[in-house]
N, C-alpha and C positions, 0 to 999 in steps of 0.2 A: 486492433485498437489503433485509433488515430491520435497523434499528439496534438494537443490544443494549446493555444496561448492562454495563460492564466494571469490574472491581475494579482500580483504578489501581495499587495496591501489588503485587498479584499479577502484573499485566501487566508492570510495570517489572522485577520480580524475574525473571520468566520470560524476558523479552526480554534482560536482561543475561546470564543463564545461557546462552541460546542464542547470543548474540554471542560470549561467551568460548569456548563449545564450538566454534563455527565457526572462530574464530581458531586454537585449539589443533589442531583437525582439519586445517585447511589447512596449518598449519606442519608438523605431523608427517607427514602423508601426502604432501605435495608433496616434502619432503626424502627420504622413503622411496622414493617412486616415481621420483624423479629419480635416486637412487642405483642403483635396479634398472635403469633405462633406460641409465645410464652403464655399468654392469657388463656388460649384455647387448649393447649396440650401439656401444660406443666403446672406443678405446684410451686409455691414460693421457696421451698427448701432445696429443690433439686438444681443441679448445675444447668446453665442455659447455653452452654457453648454450641451445641448442635442446633438449637433454635436460632441463635444469632447467625450461625453459618447458613442455615436454611433461609433466613431472611436475606442475607447477602446474595446467595445463589438465585433466589427468586427475583430480586431486584436486578441482578446482572442479566438474567434471561429476559426480563421485561424491557430493560434498556436496549439489549441487542435487538429485540423485536421492533422497538420503536425506531432505532437507527436504520434498520433494514427497511422498514415501512416508509420512512421519510427520505430515503437515500436519493430519490429522484426529485425531491423538492428543490426549487431554485436556490434557496439559501444554502443547500448542501452541495451545489453543483461543483465548485472547485475542490472541496474537501473529498467528495466522492470520486472525482476524477483522479486526484492524487492517490487515494486509497487503491483504486483500480490499477493505476500506473505502477505503484509499488508492488502489487501482486504480480503483474505481468513481468516486471523486472526480476522479481524473485524466481519466477519460473525459468527465466533465461539463465539466471545465476546458478541454479541447481544443475543445469546442463552445460554450463559454460566451458568446461574442459573439452567436451566432445564437440561443441559448436566451434570453438577456436581451432581444434584439430581439423575439422571439416573445412573451415574457412581457409586455412593454410594449404589445403589440398585443392582449393578452387571452387568449393561449393557456394554457389550464388545465394542460396537461401540462408546458409550459415552467416555469410557476410551481411545479409539484410538483417538477420536477428542481432548481430553485433552492432550494426549501425543504429538500430532501434534502441538497443540497450545503452549505447554510449550517449545518444541524443536525449533519451528519456532520463538517464542518470544526471546529465548536465542540467536538465530542466529542474529536476528534484533538488539537486544540490544548490542551485541558485535560489529556489523558493525557500529553502531552509537555511540560507546564508552559510552553506558549507563550501567555502571556496578553497579550502586547503588541498583537497584531492583533485581539483580541476586540472592541475598540471599533468598529473598521471593520466587522467582521462584524455587530455589533448594528445599525449604520446600514443595512447592506444588508438585514437582516431587517425593519427598519421600512419600508424602501422596498417590499419585497415585500408586506408587510401592507397598505400603502396601495394597491398594485395589486389585491390580493385584495378589498379593500373597494370599490374603484372598479368592478371587474367582477363583484362579488358571488360570489366563488369561495371555497369552503370546502376547505382542503387537509387530506388525511389522509396522513401520511408513510408509513404502512403500504401504501399503494397504489402507491408508487414501485417501478418495476422498470426494468432496463436497456433493455428494448425501447422505452421512451418516447423514448430518445435517437436512434433510427434516423432520424427525420424531420428532424433538425437537421443 
């Protein structure tokens, strides 16, 4: 995965529109589908909890399908990129202990994964206005740079790909 420049204003605006759209969609379609299920499968006296739950599940599945289908649409570009970046960073985080250990032992791929993680995390935190933890991240970047200097490693973030994580 390559890191991309993202227009923060456009990203936030599109994210907010998508969130509101999802809330409206879930509200309307879960109520509508629950009413249809109740009218088709129930009488007026029985409890409708499972029909309402079924309507919600049906709406959530439909919404998930729609989001998946339109993920490549231009309007979703920034939001989909951030979604994919978060998934990629989560994969690194799950293996972080082993990756950090390998980096301390001079493994260039581990250092590259850390470099991608730190750079991607900084981008996410800046997009979400989470500036509190940027100082910690800067310290981690400096430690990584010291490792790179110690082992004479030059990192190119464009060379990162998910397959690097398989051995950790």
